[in-house]
N, C-alpha and C positions, 0 to 999 in steps of 0.2 A: 524438451523434447524436440531438441535438434535433432536429432538422429533419428525420429520415426521415420520407417520405411513409408514407401512413396503412395502405396497402397492405404495407409494408415489418414493420409488427405483425405481420401476417398470416403472415409466416413461421414465425414459434415453433412447435414441435412443441407437440403435445397433449399428450405425457407421457404418463405412465400416470393410471390411473383414481385411485385412493385412493394413500395410504402402505401401504409394505410393513415387517415390522422389520427387513428387511438394508437396506432404504433407508435410514431414517430413523438408524440402527447407520451407517449410512455418512456418512451427513451430519454427524453428528456427530462421528465418527473424523476425516473430514475436517477439522472445525473445528478440533479440538483441537491435531491433528497440522500444521496451518498458524500456529494461537496457538504452539506450542514453537519452531519453526520461528523465528518473527516474535521471538520472545522474546530471540533473542541481538544481536539488533539494538539492543535496550532495555538490555543488561545491556552491552553493549559500549561504548553511549552515556556509562553510568554508570564504566565504566572506562577510560575516554579520557586524563584527566585521568596515571592510570599508564600508561599506554601512549605517551603520550606523553612521559614523563620517562624510562622504559624504553627507548623510541627517541630519544631527543634530536631531535623532531623539532618542526616549527614550526605553528602553525595552519593554514597555507596546505594543509602536507601531510594533514593531520589531517580539511580540510575535499571535501580530493582521495578520501582514506578513505572517510570517509561518502556522497560522492555518484557517482565513477567506483565504487570497490570495491565499494560499501552498496549502490549504486542499477544504474548504467546497466551494467558488466558482465553483473551477473547476469540481466540483462532483456533484452540482446540475446545471449548465448546462448541464452537462453530460447526464442529463438525457432525453432529446428530441432528442439526439443527437443519443442515443442508439437504441431508438423507430424508427430512422429512420432507423439503421441498420437493424432493424430486419423484415423491410418491402423492404430495395431496395440493391443492392450486397454490401457486408460489403467489398466487398477490397478497390472500390471504396472509401468510405466513408473513410476507414483506410487511404487511401492516400490523402484525402481530410486534414485528421487530421495531415499527416507529416508535408504536405506542411504551413500549419498553425501554427503548433510549432515553425518550421521557421523564419518563419514572426515575432511571437510574440517574440521569442527568443533574435533577432534583435532589434524589439522594447522597450523591460525592457534595453538595453543596450544601446542604446540611450537616454533615459528619462533622460529632464530636472528636474525634478523634481518629489517631492516622490510619490504623487497623482498617476501621469501615469505611474512610475512604479511598483506601486501598481496594477493597469487596467492589463500591460501587463504581470505581474506574475498570476498574478486572471486570467488568460485568455490563457496563455501556460499551467495552471493547467487544464482548461477546455479541450486544446487536451490531454494530459497524462492522465486524469482520464474518457474522452470517450474512449479509445482505449481500456484499460483491460477490461471491459467489455464485448466488441466486442468480441475480444481476446475468451477469456475463452467461449464463444458464439458459436465460432467455432469448437473450440479443440473437442467438440464430435464431430462433423460432419466431422472431418479429421484424427484423433486417432482410432484405432481397440478400442474397450471396453475393452479390457481387459489388455491394454496398456495409458487409458485415467488417470490415477492419476500417471503414470509416467509423461505424456505428460502435463500434469497441473505442477505435481513440476522441471519438466524443464524449463517450461516456467517462472516459479519463481524465478530457478535458476539464469539464465539469466539476468532479470530483477533485482536481487538482485546485480549480477556481476555490474551491470551498477549502479546501484546507489551507491553502495562502491568505486567504481572508479573514481563519480563526488570527495568525500572527498579525496579518496588516491591519485589521483591525480591532486587535485586543486590546489598545488604549482606550480605543474610543467606544467598544463595550463594557470595558470598567467604568468609564465615567458614565456610560447611561444607567448604567445598574444604578448607582450613586444616586443619581438624581429619581429612578425613577421606582425601587424597591425599597421602601422604611423600613424595612429591618435591621433592627439590631444586630450588624455582620460583620465582618470584613468584606473590603471590596472586592476580593476576588472570588468569594462566596456567593455573592450577589452576579458576580457578572456568570458564572458557569448558571447560575437559576437564570440569570436572563435569556440564556442560550436554549436553555429546557424550553423555552415559551416557544421556540421555532417548531416545536412535534404538533402542536394541536393544526395550524392550516398545514402540514406536511400530511398526517391522517387525512385532513378530510378530501382534499386534493386526489390522493392517494385510492379514497373510492371510485374518482373516475378512470382509472388506469385502464390497460386492457390487457388481459387475462391471456397470454399466448398455449392456444394446444401445443404438444411437444411435437415437434414432425422429425417421426422416428425411420434413419435411414435403415434402408432394406439390407444392408451390413449389419447394422448396430445388432450385437449377438446376443437373444433370448428376449427382446422387447425389451418389456416393462419389468420383465424377471430378472434384468443382469444383473448377474456378484461381482462386488466391485475387486475382491477380491483374483481370481483367473484372467480379470484386465489387467491388473499390475505384473500378477506374476510374468504372463505375455508381455510386456512391455518395461520391465524392470529394469533394463540396463539403459533404457534411455534416459528415462527417469531419474534413476540414479545419478548419470552425467548431467543433466541437466540442472538436478537440483545443486550437485557438486559448485557447479558455476553462477547463479542465483543465488545459491544461501551465503557461500564467502562473501559474494558483492553485500548481500543485505547486511552482511556486519560492521560491513564499513561504512554504508549508508545509515542504520540504524546509531552506529556508535556517531554520527556528527547529527545526523538531522532533530532528534529531540532535544540536546542537550547542548546546541550553538550555542542558542539564543543566552544562558545561561554563562557558558565559558566567554564570551565575546565582552559581558557587561560585566563581572569578573574580573577579565585579564587585563579590561580598556577603561573600566570604571565607566563604562558607558549608560547614557541615557535609554531608559527602557521600552519608553515609546520609538525611539528615532531605530533602535534596533528590530522593533518587531515591526516599524512599517518596511524598513530594508527586507530583512526576511520576507517578510507578503510577498513584495515585486520579486524578489529573487525565485521563492518559491511558486510563485505563478510565472512568470517568465521565461522560467528552467522547464517546468513542469510540462507546461503547453508546446512551449518554442521546439523541445524535440520532438513534438510528435510525427508533425510533417519531415521534420529529419530522418527519422526512424523510418516513415515509410516511405520516402525515396531510395534510402540505404536497402531497405531492402529489396525496392524492385528490381534496382540495378545492381546488387551482387550476388541475388538468387538468377540473376539469367547466368552469370558469369561462374559462380561458386555453390550452385545447388544446394545441395544438405548443411555445408559449411558454411552457408550465409550468417545464418542468424549465430551460433554460437562467435561468428566472426565478430561480429554487432558486439557482441556483451562482452567480448575478451579485449577487444580494444578501447571500448569505455572502462570498464577496469581501469586497465593499463594506464590511459589517460590519467587516470585519477588518482595516482598514486603521487607524482609531483607535488600534485593540489594540496594531498594531506601533508608530507613533509614541509612545504611551506606553511604552515599553520604551527609548527614549531617554532621558527624565526621570524614569523610576521609582525613587525612592530606597530599597525596603525588597523585601528574599528576598519576604517575607506578598505582597506588592502585586504585586510580577512574575509569583505564582504563578497570582495572580486574573486578571490578563491573559494571560497565557499559555492558564489555562482555556478562557476565553470566544475570545481566539482557534482553540483547537484546536475550538471545540465549532460555532461557525459554520463553518469551514471544512472540517468532516468531516460536515455538515449538506449542503454544497454537494456532495462527493461520494458521499453514501450512493447513488444512485440509479445509479448508473454502469452497475455490473454488471446490472442489467435491462434498461437502455436498449440496449448493447451484444447481449446476448442476441435481444432483440427486430428488433434491425437484422440481425445476421449466421444464416444457414443453419447447418443444425445441424453438417453436414461441414466446414464452415470454421471452426466456433465456437474448439478450442482458440487456433487460428492467428492468426485475427484477436484473441483476449485478449492473446496474446504481443505481437504487432503493436504492439495499443495500448500495451502495457504497457510494450515497446519506445521508442516514440516520446513517451510521458509521462515516462518514465523520463531522458531525454537531457533534460528540461525538469526534472525533479528533481535530476539530478547538480550542473546551473546554479546551483543556492541554497547548499549546502554550499560548494562551490568560489568562490562569488564573495564569500561572508559569510568564510571564511576568509580571503581576499587582502586581502579590505579591509583587514581586522584587522591582517593582519600590514603592510601594505604602506602604509598612506594614516591609519589611525586608531589606531594604537599600542596594538595588542592589547584594544580595546575591543570585546570579541567580542558583547555586547549590541547595542550601536549599527549595528554592520557589519550584523544579523540585518537589522534596524528598516530598515537605507536597502536593504538587499538586498530586503524584503519589500514594499515599500510600491509602487515602479512596478510590480512583478511582480502585485501586489493591482489595480492602476488595470489594469492592461492586461487583466486575466481580467473589469472589468467590463465594460470598451469591446467586448469580442469577444461576452460574452453580451448587450449591449444590443443588437450588431448581428441576432445570433442570434434575437433576441426581433421585433424590427424585419421581418425575410424571413421568419420564421414566419408571421406576423398578416399578411402580404401575402402569401403562399401562402394563407391560409386563406379571407381577401376574394375571392379570384380562382376558387374553389372553388363552383359551381354549390348554389346552397338548393334 
């Protein structure tokens, strides 16, 4: 949405004048809840080797699990749930998603075969991906407008902390599950089952959260009856260019992120617990550390480059990640590989940090949850390509060299993202020159 016209930014609602205690608690709760839900992805990444051995499936199948079940299916079914949230109480929908996630995590842990496990993981992904657009639709109605970027970044930080915790504490969760769950099942199943127990206290706390009224701006088309089709037709060019930048970038990110623990374990015969701890720290530091950097870059560059600033940030991040991907092919130690992965994740996270704020500015309040959900689905199509392509390349062409397959998948995607960003920058600058001074 980097090319949205200036008047579109005026569509954002004013929101409340000041913070309330209920609003602060709600934003914090939403961040913690999304973080706990996202932690199952990091935990699953650490458990991939055991899951692969248990079901006797190849890298291409694991890539499908991480891409299709982990991202694409969840974000697709999240769209009608977001439409429901645009019409009904968002708090009630969120409570339903928490309950659904709890049950589906347990189903995944108890699945007797891979097809049922795949279905369980795909369905739990629905609850995770449906929650994020609903939360981003609520934040403008909870946070004062001057604090909206901060609220978005804080929510993203809490969510990132949860995702990194799944990596970092994966080995600890497995050990705790072995000690506390007496059932006769494999340790990875016990770990998923133990994590599902977190749903009960989250549901109880969710009953105490604030359910904000929607702040309808005067310029919102049609109030509550606003239709998504006319909105997309009106702004299709800005949407298309942005998806080109962000989608290609996500191919590269998702080729690496869900498969990197398995790839490092295989290439260097690394200890799974140590890899998990390291990836937990890397994920936490990069995903949170990029947020203030993105905020400073946005404020600095917007004053100089205007509409071109945000595609410039995204394109620069994608371009900086190219040499990191190339180094993964020749890297000779697990320590060096982790440093390369850390830089890769930092620059790509920085590139994507301001996307929620850009979408909030562009989207009317009555369409916000649906717009976020559809955006998530479109980008998730690209996300699914990453692990699918890397897994297939590893199986079919590279003889199981998964780390090389990740790099071969990521490099062309990053170059395409850079090219789309350059096109966006050029278009934005032409628009600015055409405006009267």
